[in-house]
Backbone of each chain as ProteinMPNN parsed JSONL, in Angstrom:
{"seq_chain_A": "MGEVFGGDTAAVDQADIEFRNATYALFVELGRAPTVKEAAGFTGAAQGEVEEGWRRLHEAHALVLDLPEPAIRMANPFSAVPTSFRVNAAGRDWYANCAWDAFGVCAVLGADGRIETNCPDCGEEIRLEVRRSRPDDESLLFHCLVPAAHWWDDIVFT", "coords_chain_A": {"N_chain_A": [[0.844, -1.19, 0.0], [0.338, 2.248, -0.558], [1.768, 5.304, 0.555], [-0.265, 7.752, 1.907], [-0.377, 11.072, 2.31], [-1.915, 11.877, 4.609], [-2.02, 12.215, 7.246], [-1.166, 13.757, 10.343], [-0.058, 16.405, 9.176], [0.559, 18.936, 9.852], [2.439, 19.203, 11.824], [4.801, 18.604, 10.636], [7.775, 19.773, 9.299], [10.1, 21.389, 7.004], [12.581, 20.535, 7.865], [11.96, 18.065, 8.967], [11.184, 16.706, 6.683], [13.581, 16.594, 5.302], [14.913, 15.02, 7.084], [13.411, 12.723, 6.915], [14.058, 12.032, 4.254], [16.741, 11.456, 4.552], [16.554, 9.233, 6.205], [15.329, 7.383, 4.506], [17.328, 7.211, 2.54], [19.348, 6.044, 4.011], [18.171, 3.625, 4.664], [18.127, 2.385, 2.153], [20.837, 2.301, 1.632], [21.79, 0.633, 3.664], [20.239, -1.602, 3.249], [18.26, -2.36, 4.885], [16.105, -1.409, 7.651], [17.213, 1.468, 9.353], [18.516, 1.801, 12.686], [17.672, 3.843, 15.557], [20.059, 4.822, 16.596], [21.802, 4.486, 14.434], [20.616, 6.185, 12.558], [20.924, 8.577, 13.855], [23.708, 8.825, 13.835], [24.122, 9.031, 11.105], [22.844, 11.365, 10.359], [23.792, 13.241, 12.072], [22.31, 14.111, 14.127], [20.98, 14.201, 17.488], [20.075, 11.25, 19.367], [17.622, 11.514, 20.607], [16.464, 13.522, 19.082], [16.161, 12.185, 16.675], [14.24, 10.282, 17.395], [12.077, 11.942, 18.038], [11.635, 13.208, 15.588], [11.028, 11.013, 13.92], [8.666, 10.226, 15.129], [6.953, 12.373, 14.541], [6.903, 12.122, 11.758], [5.74, 9.651, 11.56], [3.183, 10.209, 12.536], [2.354, 11.766, 10.463], [2.074, 9.956, 8.467], [4.281, 9.439, 6.917], [6.168, 7.578, 7.39], [6.117, 4.39, 9.07], [6.0, 3.432, 12.386], [7.032, 1.005, 14.826], [5.737, 1.212, 17.824], [6.166, 1.408, 21.428], [8.908, 1.957, 20.922], [10.949, 3.994, 19.58], [10.793, 2.002, 16.572], [11.487, 1.524, 13.126], [8.86, 0.302, 11.184], [7.692, 0.324, 8.668], [8.98, 1.789, 5.803], [7.568, 2.889, 3.5], [7.828, 1.972, 0.12], [9.144, -0.117, 1.391], [9.458, -2.805, 3.716], [10.328, -3.211, 7.093], [10.298, -5.532, 8.388], [10.143, -9.133, 7.975], [8.023, -10.249, 5.343], [5.409, -11.68, 3.286], [6.02, -10.844, 0.801], [8.516, -10.773, -1.24], [11.304, -9.239, -2.661], [13.776, -9.056, -5.121], [16.09, -6.809, -6.059], [18.221, -4.382, -7.555], [20.503, -5.692, -6.729], [19.999, -6.676, -4.195], [18.097, -8.287, -1.571], [14.789, -7.589, -0.574], [12.046, -6.797, 1.595], [8.644, -6.2, 0.971], [5.636, -4.383, 1.762], [3.237, -5.2, 0.693], [1.59, -6.396, -2.323], [1.401, -4.23, -4.043], [3.391, -2.554, -3.007], [5.546, -4.202, -3.512], [5.998, -3.997, -6.271], [6.507, -1.346, -6.037], [8.995, -1.248, -4.779], [10.761, -1.902, -6.835], [10.172, 0.278, -8.455], [10.894, 2.509, -6.892], [13.588, 2.126, -6.585], [14.344, 2.297, -9.14], [14.873, 0.077, -10.713], [15.116, -3.123, -12.379], [13.588, -6.212, -11.346], [12.837, -9.106, -9.261], [9.9, -10.536, -8.099], [8.546, -12.345, -5.451], [5.95, -14.177, -4.114], [3.026, -15.599, -2.54], [0.007, -17.146, -3.581], [-2.752, -16.131, -1.792], [-4.962, -17.707, -1.586], [-4.576, -20.453, -2.544], [-1.982, -20.924, -1.899], [0.023, -21.375, -3.686], [3.197, -20.706, -5.115], [3.953, -17.523, -6.411], [5.822, -16.093, -8.83], [7.44, -13.506, -10.375], [8.991, -11.582, -12.924], [10.17, -8.27, -13.16], [10.597, -6.049, -15.628], [11.814, -3.142, -16.914], [9.738, -1.817, -15.633], [7.585, -3.447, -16.178], [5.592, -6.337, -15.658], [6.467, -9.768, -16.236], [4.605, -11.735, -16.325], [1.51, -11.319, -17.281], [-0.957, -12.159, -16.626], [-1.798, -12.2, -14.05], [-3.776, -11.098, -11.205], [-4.507, -8.271, -9.178], [-5.739, -7.768, -5.994], [-7.434, -5.642, -3.816], [-8.584, -5.375, -0.648], [-9.503, -3.466, 1.189], [-11.255, -0.401, 1.115], [-10.069, 2.658, -0.4], [-10.33, 4.977, 1.177], [-10.03, 4.05, 3.697], [-7.534, 3.012, 4.058], [-5.534, 3.865, 5.805], [-6.615, 3.412, 8.258], [-5.9, 1.086, 9.549], [-2.975, 0.441, 8.874], [-1.165, -1.646, 8.805], [-2.776, -3.928, 8.602], [-4.072, -3.307, 6.188]], "CA_chain_A": [[0.0, 0.0, 0.0], [1.108, 3.473, -0.674], [1.621, 6.374, 1.534], [-1.142, 8.894, 1.665], [0.083, 12.043, 3.293], [-3.16, 12.366, 5.154], [-1.962, 12.231, 8.695], [-0.999, 15.063, 10.967], [1.036, 17.027, 8.437], [0.826, 20.284, 10.366], [3.616, 19.197, 12.694], [5.985, 18.245, 9.859], [8.346, 20.923, 8.596], [11.126, 21.054, 6.016], [13.644, 19.772, 8.527], [11.487, 16.685, 9.082], [11.217, 16.102, 5.345], [14.983, 16.27, 5.025], [15.22, 13.907, 7.97], [12.771, 11.556, 6.267], [14.846, 11.67, 3.083], [17.969, 10.832, 5.045], [16.185, 7.908, 6.713], [15.135, 6.523, 3.328], [18.632, 6.982, 1.912], [20.077, 5.103, 4.862], [17.503, 2.326, 4.498], [18.594, 1.798, 0.886], [22.278, 2.04, 1.766], [21.998, -0.522, 4.55], [19.434, -2.741, 2.835], [17.34, -2.652, 5.994], [15.754, -0.194, 8.381], [18.217, 1.924, 10.318], [18.129, 1.996, 14.078], [17.758, 5.239, 16.004], [21.479, 5.159, 16.738], [22.389, 4.611, 13.09], [20.079, 7.4, 11.935], [21.564, 9.713, 14.531], [25.058, 8.921, 13.317], [24.072, 9.408, 9.686], [22.352, 12.74, 10.189], [24.449, 14.139, 13.009], [21.332, 14.519, 15.137], [20.967, 13.422, 18.724], [19.116, 10.148, 19.278], [16.305, 12.036, 20.983], [15.924, 14.247, 17.924], [15.725, 11.159, 15.716], [12.984, 9.709, 17.888], [11.009, 12.945, 17.91], [11.371, 13.388, 14.158], [10.343, 9.812, 13.427], [7.282, 10.221, 15.636], [6.167, 13.324, 13.736], [6.729, 11.531, 10.428], [4.761, 8.565, 11.751], [1.846, 10.833, 12.633], [2.037, 12.321, 9.135], [2.01, 8.821, 7.535], [5.446, 9.449, 6.037], [6.721, 6.259, 7.659], [5.312, 3.707, 10.09], [6.843, 2.962, 13.478], [6.593, 0.118, 15.886], [5.833, 1.992, 19.053], [6.716, 2.728, 21.73], [10.386, 1.993, 20.988], [10.322, 3.634, 18.325], [11.587, 1.364, 15.53], [10.782, 1.626, 11.845], [8.153, -0.885, 10.711], [7.559, 0.497, 7.224], [9.354, 3.003, 5.081], [6.872, 2.437, 2.304], [7.273, 0.63, 0.001], [9.942, -1.133, 2.07], [9.077, -3.292, 5.039], [11.483, -3.479, 7.95], [10.141, -6.881, 8.947], [9.834, -10.098, 6.917], [6.644, -10.372, 4.883], [5.261, -12.675, 2.217], [6.315, -10.188, -0.475], [9.968, -10.695, -1.316], [11.745, -8.585, -3.895], [15.214, -8.945, -5.367], [16.297, -5.694, -6.98], [19.43, -3.597, -7.308], [21.518, -6.517, -6.084], [19.684, -6.971, -2.796], [16.774, -8.806, -1.239], [14.0, -6.656, 0.213], [10.668, -7.149, 1.89], [7.664, -5.157, 0.715], [4.475, -4.503, 2.659], [2.112, -5.809, -0.025], [1.906, -6.571, -3.743], [1.608, -2.875, -4.595], [4.703, -2.11, -2.568], [6.577, -5.026, -4.152], [6.31, -3.263, -7.497], [7.046, -0.066, -5.608], [10.427, -1.378, -4.487], [11.453, -1.758, -8.132], [9.962, 1.644, -8.952], [11.636, 3.495, -6.107], [15.01, 1.909, -6.832], [14.586, 2.476, -10.569], [15.591, -1.139, -11.092], [14.384, -4.346, -12.649], [13.611, -7.045, -10.153], [12.048, -10.334, -9.198], [8.958, -10.532, -6.979], [8.092, -13.673, -5.045], [4.927, -14.202, -3.067], [2.192, -16.793, -2.652], [-1.422, -16.904, -3.705], [-3.339, -16.309, -0.46], [-6.014, -18.722, -1.636], [-4.103, -21.837, -2.656], [-0.62, -21.03, -1.384], [0.994, -21.595, -4.758], [4.155, -19.62, -5.266], [3.856, -16.634, -7.565], [7.128, -15.471, -9.063], [7.424, -12.76, -11.639], [10.097, -10.667, -13.201], [9.785, -6.909, -13.551], [11.592, -5.497, -16.557], [11.385, -1.808, -17.367], [8.476, -1.529, -14.931], [6.506, -4.309, -16.661], [5.683, -7.727, -15.206], [6.558, -10.718, -17.355], [3.364, -12.519, -16.313], [0.45, -10.311, -17.3], [-2.248, -12.802, -16.361], [-2.12, -12.12, -12.624], [-4.7, -10.058, -10.756], [-4.245, -7.645, -7.879], [-6.981, -7.485, -5.275], [-7.312, -4.798, -2.625], [-9.818, -5.62, 0.102], [-9.925, -2.288, 1.966], [-11.455, 0.804, 0.298], [-8.971, 3.625, -0.286], [-10.555, 5.941, 2.258], [-9.753, 3.402, 4.991], [-6.224, 2.361, 4.039], [-4.7, 4.214, 6.962], [-7.274, 3.072, 9.531], [-5.005, 0.076, 10.113], [-2.099, 0.297, 7.705], [-0.524, -2.962, 8.798], [-3.764, -4.845, 8.045], [-4.275, -2.954, 4.78]], "C_chain_A": [[0.877, 1.237, 0.0], [0.85, 4.434, 0.451], [0.591, 7.374, 1.054], [-0.772, 9.905, 2.73], [-1.134, 12.689, 3.917], [-3.174, 12.376, 6.662], [-1.822, 13.648, 9.209], [0.188, 15.766, 10.318], [1.435, 18.371, 9.022], [2.114, 20.328, 11.171], [4.902, 18.902, 11.944], [6.497, 19.458, 9.103], [9.438, 20.453, 7.63], [12.245, 20.224, 6.632], [13.234, 18.305, 8.68], [11.526, 15.977, 7.727], [12.647, 15.716, 4.981], [15.428, 15.076, 5.871], [14.626, 12.612, 7.425], [13.592, 11.084, 5.084], [16.144, 10.978, 3.493], [17.689, 9.418, 5.552], [15.996, 6.929, 5.559], [16.482, 6.197, 2.671], [19.429, 5.956, 2.704], [19.487, 3.709, 4.761], [18.048, 1.639, 3.25], [20.079, 1.459, 0.975], [22.542, 0.777, 2.578], [21.299, -1.785, 4.04], [18.481, -3.192, 3.914], [17.042, -1.34, 6.714], [16.879, 0.206, 9.325], [17.644, 1.965, 11.726], [18.185, 3.491, 14.401], [19.217, 5.676, 16.065], [22.132, 5.371, 15.373], [21.908, 5.888, 12.4], [20.695, 8.642, 12.561], [22.979, 9.918, 14.001], [25.101, 9.439, 11.891], [23.74, 10.88, 9.507], [23.085, 13.737, 11.077], [23.511, 14.658, 14.084], [21.511, 13.685, 16.407], [19.901, 12.33, 18.61], [17.7, 10.596, 19.652], [15.651, 12.798, 19.843], [15.426, 13.276, 16.862], [14.365, 10.612, 16.137], [11.831, 10.693, 17.716], [10.628, 13.148, 16.448], [10.62, 12.215, 13.578], [8.889, 9.79, 13.902], [6.41, 11.193, 14.851], [5.907, 12.758, 12.34], [5.735, 10.376, 10.466], [3.343, 9.137, 11.794], [1.397, 11.384, 11.281], [1.921, 11.226, 8.064], [3.176, 8.83, 6.546], [6.317, 8.22, 6.263], [5.902, 5.662, 8.805], [6.251, 3.117, 11.132], [6.188, 1.84, 14.253], [6.804, 0.884, 17.175], [5.67, 1.061, 20.247], [8.224, 2.872, 21.541], [11.034, 3.34, 20.678], [11.311, 2.942, 17.367], [10.792, 1.446, 14.233], [10.148, 0.285, 11.494], [8.017, -0.846, 9.185], [8.181, 1.834, 6.831], [8.838, 2.711, 3.673], [7.619, 2.863, 1.038], [8.046, -0.467, 0.732], [9.306, -1.538, 3.398], [10.339, -3.581, 5.83], [11.427, -4.876, 8.547], [9.806, -7.843, 7.81], [8.337, -10.154, 6.611], [6.584, -11.451, 3.814], [5.486, -12.061, 0.837], [7.819, -9.91, -0.532], [10.373, -10.138, -2.687], [13.264, -8.652, -3.96], [15.403, -7.868, -6.424], [17.543, -4.939, -6.575], [20.446, -4.381, -6.476], [21.251, -6.884, -4.648], [18.31, -7.617, -2.689], [16.085, -7.823, -0.304], [12.682, -7.316, 0.581], [9.792, -5.943, 1.598], [6.441, -5.412, 1.586], [3.293, -5.204, 2.014], [2.517, -5.916, -1.489], [2.182, -5.225, -4.407], [3.014, -2.392, -4.248], [5.823, -2.936, -3.197], [6.98, -4.404, -5.484], [6.941, -1.914, -7.156], [8.531, -0.125, -5.299], [11.227, -1.239, -5.777], [11.356, -0.32, -8.621], [10.845, 2.638, -8.206], [13.147, 3.352, -6.316], [15.371, 2.155, -8.293], [15.292, 1.274, -11.164], [14.624, -2.23, -11.537], [14.433, -5.211, -11.395], [12.804, -8.311, -10.297], [11.196, -10.283, -7.938], [8.521, -11.971, -6.71], [7.074, -13.525, -3.933], [4.136, -15.494, -3.24], [0.744, -16.383, -2.819], [-2.057, -17.127, -2.333], [-4.447, -17.337, -0.423], [-5.427, -20.126, -1.581], [-2.676, -22.022, -2.162], [0.434, -21.235, -2.454], [1.939, -20.402, -4.87], [3.89, -18.827, -6.541], [5.197, -15.935, -7.683], [7.06, -14.729, -10.389], [8.611, -11.825, -11.714], [9.526, -9.312, -13.6], [10.923, -6.35, -14.397], [11.06, -4.192, -17.11], [9.967, -1.503, -16.883], [7.319, -2.422, -15.363], [6.679, -5.717, -16.114], [5.743, -8.683, -16.392], [5.359, -11.653, -17.399], [2.206, -11.535, -16.186], [-0.919, -10.89, -16.98], [-2.701, -12.629, -14.912], [-3.081, -10.972, -12.334], [-4.269, -9.55, -9.387], [-5.586, -7.345, -7.235], [-6.676, -6.722, -4.004], [-8.633, -4.896, -1.87], [-10.38, -4.348, 0.721], [-10.113, -1.078, 1.043], [-10.407, 1.872, 0.603], [-9.132, 4.568, 0.9], [-10.194, 5.355, 3.628], [-8.375, 2.749, 5.043], [-5.429, 2.652, 5.304], [-5.398, 3.972, 8.291], [-6.424, 2.053, 10.286], [-4.052, -0.306, 8.992], [-1.432, -1.069, 7.67], [-1.489, -4.001, 8.219], [-3.951, -4.588, 6.555], [-3.187, -3.568, 3.91]], "O_chain_A": [[2.002, 1.239, 0.5], [-0.144, 4.366, 1.174], [0.606, 7.784, -0.107], [-0.849, 9.614, 3.924], [-1.361, 13.89, 3.775], [-4.226, 12.529, 7.282], [-2.295, 14.605, 8.596], [1.302, 15.73, 10.84], [2.513, 18.889, 8.731], [2.801, 21.348, 11.205], [5.983, 18.94, 12.533], [5.753, 20.096, 8.358], [9.66, 19.253, 7.47], [12.787, 19.322, 5.994], [14.065, 17.408, 8.538], [11.86, 14.795, 7.642], [12.89, 14.646, 4.422], [16.213, 14.238, 5.427], [15.252, 11.552, 7.469], [13.807, 9.884, 4.913], [16.583, 10.027, 2.846], [18.497, 8.512, 5.349], [16.448, 5.786, 5.625], [16.74, 5.053, 2.295], [20.103, 5.102, 2.128], [20.219, 2.72, 4.772], [18.39, 0.457, 3.283], [20.52, 0.438, 0.446], [23.397, -0.038, 2.231], [21.712, -2.9, 4.358], [17.952, -4.301, 3.853], [17.643, -0.304, 6.428], [17.435, -0.643, 10.022], [16.442, 2.142, 11.922], [18.685, 4.292, 13.612], [19.561, 6.776, 15.633], [22.908, 6.307, 15.178], [22.684, 6.583, 11.745], [20.953, 9.634, 11.879], [23.397, 11.048, 13.749], [26.0, 10.191, 11.516], [24.276, 11.553, 8.627], [23.005, 14.945, 10.854], [23.874, 15.541, 14.861], [22.113, 12.612, 16.388], [18.941, 12.468, 17.851], [16.715, 10.121, 19.087], [14.436, 12.733, 19.657], [14.397, 13.51, 16.227], [13.452, 10.499, 15.318], [10.738, 10.311, 17.298], [9.448, 13.249, 16.112], [9.669, 12.402, 12.819], [7.993, 9.382, 13.163], [5.263, 10.881, 14.531], [4.807, 12.903, 11.806], [4.984, 10.157, 9.515], [2.427, 8.608, 11.165], [0.201, 11.457, 10.997], [1.698, 11.528, 6.891], [3.06, 8.28, 5.45], [7.122, 7.866, 5.402], [5.095, 6.352, 9.428], [7.185, 2.389, 10.796], [4.963, 1.737, 14.328], [7.938, 1.168, 17.56], [5.075, -0.005, 20.091], [8.776, 3.877, 21.991], [11.701, 3.825, 21.592], [12.502, 3.254, 17.355], [9.561, 1.437, 14.251], [10.82, -0.746, 11.506], [8.204, -1.856, 8.507], [7.93, 2.866, 7.455], [9.598, 2.333, 2.781], [8.002, 4.027, 0.918], [7.643, -1.629, 0.697], [8.703, -0.724, 4.098], [11.304, -4.131, 5.299], [12.397, -5.345, 9.142], [9.249, -7.429, 6.793], [7.502, -10.112, 7.514], [7.599, -12.062, 3.481], [5.179, -12.684, -0.179], [8.315, -8.945, 0.049], [9.838, -10.535, -3.722], [13.953, -8.348, -2.987], [14.928, -8.004, -7.552], [17.881, -4.863, -5.394], [21.152, -3.82, -5.637], [22.149, -7.348, -3.945], [17.477, -7.509, -3.589], [16.692, -7.293, 0.627], [12.261, -8.283, -0.055], [10.142, -4.81, 1.928], [6.24, -6.52, 2.085], [2.437, -5.747, 2.712], [3.641, -5.574, -1.858], [3.087, -5.103, -5.232], [3.734, -1.882, -5.106], [6.928, -2.431, -3.395], [8.168, -4.297, -5.79], [7.793, -1.408, -7.886], [9.251, 0.846, -5.533], [12.244, -0.546, -5.813], [12.325, 0.237, -9.137], [11.469, 3.505, -8.818], [13.89, 4.331, -6.236], [16.548, 2.217, -8.648], [16.185, 1.409, -12.0], [13.465, -2.257, -11.124], [15.23, -4.962, -10.491], [12.17, -8.554, -11.324], [11.699, -10.022, -6.845], [8.172, -12.712, -7.63], [7.308, -12.837, -2.939], [4.535, -16.377, -4.0], [0.309, -15.379, -2.255], [-1.914, -18.21, -1.765], [-4.835, -17.795, 0.652], [-5.743, -20.9, -0.676], [-2.21, -23.152, -2.02], [1.626, -21.264, -2.148], [1.53, -19.248, -4.738], [3.638, -19.393, -7.604], [5.649, -15.27, -6.751], [6.658, -15.295, -11.405], [9.142, -11.355, -10.708], [8.515, -9.233, -14.298], [12.054, -6.202, -13.935], [9.982, -4.148, -17.703], [9.126, -1.003, -17.629], [6.18, -2.184, -14.96], [7.792, -6.242, -16.104], [5.136, -8.429, -17.432], [5.124, -12.3, -18.42], [1.958, -10.987, -15.112], [-1.928, -10.188, -17.055], [-3.862, -12.884, -14.589], [-3.187, -10.014, -13.1], [-3.742, -10.294, -8.559], [-6.462, -6.741, -7.854], [-5.797, -7.089, -3.224], [-9.683, -4.536, -2.402], [-11.597, -4.168, 0.775], [-9.214, -0.762, 0.263], [-9.921, 1.973, 1.729], [-8.148, 4.912, 1.554], [-10.069, 6.092, 4.606], [-8.081, 2.008, 5.981], [-4.729, 1.778, 5.815], [-4.845, 4.289, 9.344], [-6.251, 2.147, 11.502], [-4.295, -1.261, 8.253], [-1.165, -1.592, 6.588], [-1.078, -4.858, 7.437], [-3.986, -5.523, 5.754], [-3.191, -3.381, 2.693]]}, "seq_chain_B": "MNLFRSEEHIERWLDGRAPGGTIPVTKLAELAEEWWGDRLAPDWRPHTFEQNQAILDRLGLTGGFWRLR", "coords_chain_B": {"N_chain_B": [[-3.837, -6.669, 0.071], [-3.032, -8.272, -2.43], [-1.607, -10.67, -4.788], [-3.191, -12.697, -7.225], [-3.965, -15.757, -8.963], [-6.268, -15.879, -10.511], [-9.704, -14.787, -10.994], [-11.279, -16.702, -9.804], [-9.704, -17.677, -7.738], [-9.635, -15.4, -6.148], [-12.317, -15.111, -5.386], [-12.718, -17.446, -3.931], [-10.921, -17.066, -1.859], [-12.014, -14.806, -0.658], [-14.257, -15.839, 0.555], [-17.003, -15.281, 1.034], [-16.85, -12.688, 1.992], [-17.295, -9.196, 1.234], [-16.24, -8.21, -1.984], [-13.287, -6.302, -2.806], [-11.346, -4.054, -4.584], [-10.332, -5.008, -7.824], [-7.677, -5.285, -10.059], [-5.805, -5.578, -13.145], [-2.494, -7.003, -13.129], [-0.735, -5.58, -14.656], [-1.757, -3.025, -14.604], [-1.379, -2.498, -11.927], [1.4, -2.379, -11.873], [1.848, -0.036, -13.301], [0.619, 1.761, -11.585], [2.222, 1.542, -9.297], [4.601, 2.579, -10.255], [3.954, 5.259, -10.73], [3.12, 6.052, -8.21], [5.232, 5.546, -6.469], [7.574, 6.294, -7.7], [9.065, 8.634, -7.185], [10.153, 8.568, -4.666], [12.755, 8.424, -3.652], [13.9, 10.662, -4.52], [15.98, 13.528, -4.261], [14.711, 15.958, -3.956], [12.28, 15.313, -2.984], [8.889, 15.715, -2.128], [6.153, 15.552, 0.131], [3.324, 13.78, -1.064], [0.206, 15.22, -1.782], [-3.248, 14.727, -0.865], [-4.709, 15.357, -3.134], [-2.864, 15.069, -5.212], [-2.308, 12.323, -5.064], [-4.852, 11.279, -5.485], [-5.227, 12.112, -8.067], [-3.402, 10.518, -9.426], [-4.593, 8.0, -9.176], [-6.994, 8.511, -10.52], [-6.04, 9.134, -13.076], [-5.186, 6.691, -13.939], [-7.489, 5.422, -14.321], [-8.688, 4.419, -12.104], [-11.3, 4.839, -10.728], [-14.399, 5.744, -9.096], [-16.185, 4.93, -6.073], [-14.708, 3.153, -4.435], [-12.048, 3.727, -4.853], [-11.687, 6.243, -3.924], [-9.885, 8.497, -1.994], [-10.802, 9.865, 0.164]], "CA_chain_B": [[-3.28, -6.245, -1.205], [-2.354, -9.501, -2.824], [-1.683, -11.144, -6.165], [-3.924, -13.947, -7.381], [-3.887, -16.362, -10.283], [-7.492, -15.69, -11.287], [-10.894, -14.359, -10.249], [-11.751, -17.836, -8.996], [-8.909, -17.7, -6.502], [-10.056, -14.269, -5.316], [-13.637, -15.415, -4.811], [-12.568, -18.489, -2.904], [-10.22, -16.456, -0.716], [-12.937, -13.879, 0.022], [-15.076, -16.695, 1.418], [-18.242, -14.614, 1.413], [-16.655, -11.265, 2.278], [-17.534, -8.314, 0.088], [-15.001, -7.975, -2.737], [-12.759, -4.942, -2.848], [-11.023, -3.639, -5.941], [-9.454, -5.923, -8.543], [-7.116, -4.701, -11.281], [-4.742, -6.418, -13.736], [-1.161, -6.745, -12.572], [-0.104, -4.546, -15.494], [-2.219, -1.734, -14.062], [-0.684, -2.334, -10.644], [2.777, -1.956, -12.153], [1.776, 1.391, -13.649], [0.274, 2.485, -10.364], [3.405, 1.577, -8.423], [5.584, 3.488, -10.857], [3.516, 6.651, -10.525], [2.957, 6.336, -6.784], [6.479, 5.411, -5.712], [8.757, 6.608, -8.499], [9.832, 9.808, -6.739], [10.364, 8.522, -3.216], [14.153, 8.618, -3.266], [14.39, 11.898, -5.138], [16.488, 14.467, -3.243], [13.754, 17.057, -3.763], [10.966, 14.708, -2.715], [7.937, 16.407, -1.276], [5.016, 14.665, 0.393], [2.168, 13.866, -1.954], [-1.056, 15.63, -1.173], [-4.395, 13.9, -1.244], [-5.108, 15.673, -4.501], [-1.894, 14.446, -6.124], [-2.497, 10.874, -5.07], [-6.135, 10.973, -6.142], [-5.022, 12.329, -9.501], [-2.738, 9.324, -9.956], [-5.615, 6.951, -9.3], [-7.933, 8.906, -11.584], [-5.363, 9.058, -14.377], [-5.076, 5.281, -14.322], [-8.831, 4.878, -14.472], [-9.151, 3.823, -10.85], [-12.323, 5.78, -10.299], [-15.465, 5.094, -8.327], [-16.095, 5.122, -4.631], [-13.694, 2.31, -3.788], [-10.714, 4.305, -5.027], [-11.659, 7.622, -3.407], [-9.034, 8.508, -0.799], [-11.607, 10.358, 1.282]], "C_chain_B": [[-2.381, -7.345, -1.743], [-2.451, -9.747, -4.323], [-2.369, -12.497, -6.199], [-3.775, -14.454, -8.815], [-5.099, -16.03, -11.145], [-8.609, -15.18, -10.381], [-11.395, -15.479, -9.341], [-10.992, -17.915, -7.674], [-9.335, -16.563, -5.57], [-11.373, -14.59, -4.621], [-13.525, -16.449, -3.702], [-11.909, -17.914, -1.658], [-11.139, -15.518, 0.052], [-13.876, -14.637, 0.958], [-16.313, -15.96, 1.941], [-18.096, -13.153, 1.76], [-16.936, -10.438, 1.021], [-16.222, -8.094, -0.661], [-14.577, -6.517, -2.681], [-12.553, -4.516, -4.285], [-10.059, -4.622, -6.576], [-8.975, -5.246, -9.826], [-6.066, -5.662, -11.847], [-3.387, -6.04, -13.157], [-0.418, -5.696, -13.402], [-0.502, -3.153, -15.016], [-1.542, -1.459, -12.719], [0.744, -1.831, -10.86], [2.813, -0.475, -12.522], [1.523, 2.233, -12.406], [1.493, 2.627, -9.452], [4.428, 2.565, -8.957], [5.211, 4.94, -10.566], [3.527, 7.026, -9.044], [4.292, 6.443, -6.076], [7.694, 5.977, -6.408], [9.633, 7.721, -7.955], [10.333, 9.697, -5.305], [11.803, 8.625, -2.752], [14.739, 9.873, -3.896], [14.844, 12.867, -4.049], [15.501, 15.6, -2.949], [12.349, 16.526, -3.491], [10.136, 15.592, -1.785], [6.771, 15.453, -1.025], [3.897, 14.875, -0.618], [0.963, 14.372, -1.163], [-2.14, 14.614, -1.543], [-4.719, 14.093, -2.717], [-4.157, 15.027, -5.511], [-2.113, 12.938, -6.209], [-3.818, 10.486, -5.733], [-5.997, 11.128, -7.65], [-4.325, 11.135, -10.15], [-3.767, 8.22, -10.173], [-6.564, 7.268, -10.457], [-7.31, 8.719, -12.959], [-5.272, 7.622, -14.878], [-6.447, 4.616, -14.434], [-9.37, 4.213, -13.227], [-10.113, 4.817, -10.205], [-13.432, 5.015, -9.582], [-15.167, 5.184, -6.852], [-14.991, 4.342, -3.956], [-12.331, 2.978, -3.801], [-10.663, 5.769, -4.599], [-10.904, 7.629, -2.09], [-9.725, 9.113, 0.408], [-12.962, 10.795, 0.776]], "O_chain_B": [[-1.166, -7.352, -1.546], [-3.251, -9.131, -5.028], [-2.163, -13.337, -5.323], [-3.5, -13.692, -9.743], [-4.982, -15.91, -12.365], [-8.47, -15.149, -9.158], [-11.877, -15.224, -8.237], [-11.575, -18.187, -6.625], [-9.391, -16.739, -4.353], [-11.524, -14.368, -3.419], [-14.167, -16.328, -2.659], [-12.297, -18.238, -0.535], [-11.058, -15.439, 1.277], [-14.244, -14.137, 2.021], [-16.627, -16.012, 3.13], [-19.092, -12.432, 1.823], [-16.825, -10.929, -0.102], [-15.197, -7.821, -0.038], [-15.404, -5.618, -2.527], [-13.465, -4.601, -5.108], [-9.081, -5.03, -5.95], [-9.776, -4.701, -10.586], [-5.503, -6.469, -11.108], [-3.167, -4.9, -12.748], [0.448, -4.996, -12.876], [0.306, -2.225, -15.022], [-1.18, -0.322, -12.418], [1.231, -0.97, -10.127], [3.712, 0.251, -12.098], [2.139, 3.28, -12.208], [1.755, 3.7, -8.909], [5.049, 3.301, -8.19], [6.066, 5.747, -10.199], [3.884, 8.143, -8.668], [4.486, 7.294, -5.207], [8.745, 6.131, -5.786], [10.831, 7.751, -8.234], [10.89, 10.662, -4.78], [12.052, 8.888, -1.576], [15.943, 10.113, -3.811], [14.172, 13.012, -3.028], [15.461, 16.131, -1.84], [11.356, 17.209, -3.74], [10.632, 16.133, -0.797], [6.444, 14.635, -1.885], [3.57, 16.006, -0.978], [0.748, 13.985, -0.015], [-1.956, 13.767, -2.416], [-4.968, 13.135, -3.449], [-4.591, 14.503, -6.536], [-2.103, 12.357, -7.295], [-3.893, 9.49, -6.453], [-6.584, 10.364, -8.416], [-4.625, 10.783, -11.291], [-3.8, 7.586, -11.227], [-6.889, 6.399, -11.266], [-7.948, 8.217, -13.884], [-5.28, 7.369, -16.083], [-6.549, 3.403, -14.618], [-10.387, 3.522, -13.276], [-9.766, 5.531, -9.263], [-13.393, 3.789, -9.481], [-14.045, 5.477, -6.439], [-14.395, 4.826, -2.994], [-11.547, 2.815, -2.866], [-9.687, 6.46, -4.887], [-11.226, 6.869, -1.176], [-9.296, 8.907, 1.544], [-13.798, 11.245, 1.559]]}, "name": "protein", "num_of_chains": 2, "seq": "MGEVFGGDTAAVDQADIEFRNATYALFVELGRAPTVKEAAGFTGAAQGEVEEGWRRLHEAHALVLDLPEPAIRMANPFSAVPTSFRVNAAGRDWYANCAWDAFGVCAVLGADGRIETNCPDCGEEIRLEVRRSRPDDESLLFHCLVPAAHWWDDIVFTMNLFRSEEHIERWLDGRAPGGTIPVTKLAELAEEWWGDRLAPDWRPHTFEQNQAILDRLGLTGGFWRLR"}
C-alpha cells in the first residue's frame, strides 16, 4: 500500500522532510531499516531528535513505526520486517508490505527485479520478473480488500 | 493487497466477504511506478491527497472504492 500524506502534516516541517529523506537513503544504503542510533550517526542529530522526528513523520504517515520503541516498521514501500512479499532488486533482497509495494520497491530503486509471493487462496508460489516496470506474467490479478478511504485506519492490516 | 492467479482464486479467498477492488497486474505496475517513483528523489515532497487521487484517476481507478476520502 502506498503512503497517503493524510496524517498530521501540520507538525511536519522542512527539517522533518529532510530527515525523512535521510532515513530513506540510509535504508537503501543498509538494505534494511536503520536503528535510532544509526540514523543519529548518519544525520548528526541526537538520538532524541531522531525519535522525535520519526514520531512526527509517523503521525504524518510518512513512515510507520513500531511503538513505543520507536523502531521503523515500514518506510513504504519497504518493510522493515519479513513479509510474504519478497523482492530482489538492485543486487539486494528486500521485503515489501504488499503486492503494490513489491512493485514499488522496483519503482523506487529504478531497477528491474524479481517478486516472489504466494497466492493467499491456494498457497501456490507466484514469481514474476519486472523489466522496465513491466511484469513478465500479465495474467495475474491484484486485489485490494480495503477501500482507499480506509487504508490508513489500520495500515498494517491494509 | 495480494496477487492472485485468477478471479476464482479471489472469490474463494474472500469466502463470502464483500469484494474490494481488482485490477490487472499490469495496471498495478503502472500504479506503483507513478505512486512510488519519486520517493528517493532528493527534492521529494510529500504527496497531497489531490496528487495521489489524480494518480488513481489518471489510471482509471475511479469510483467510490478508489476515493481517498
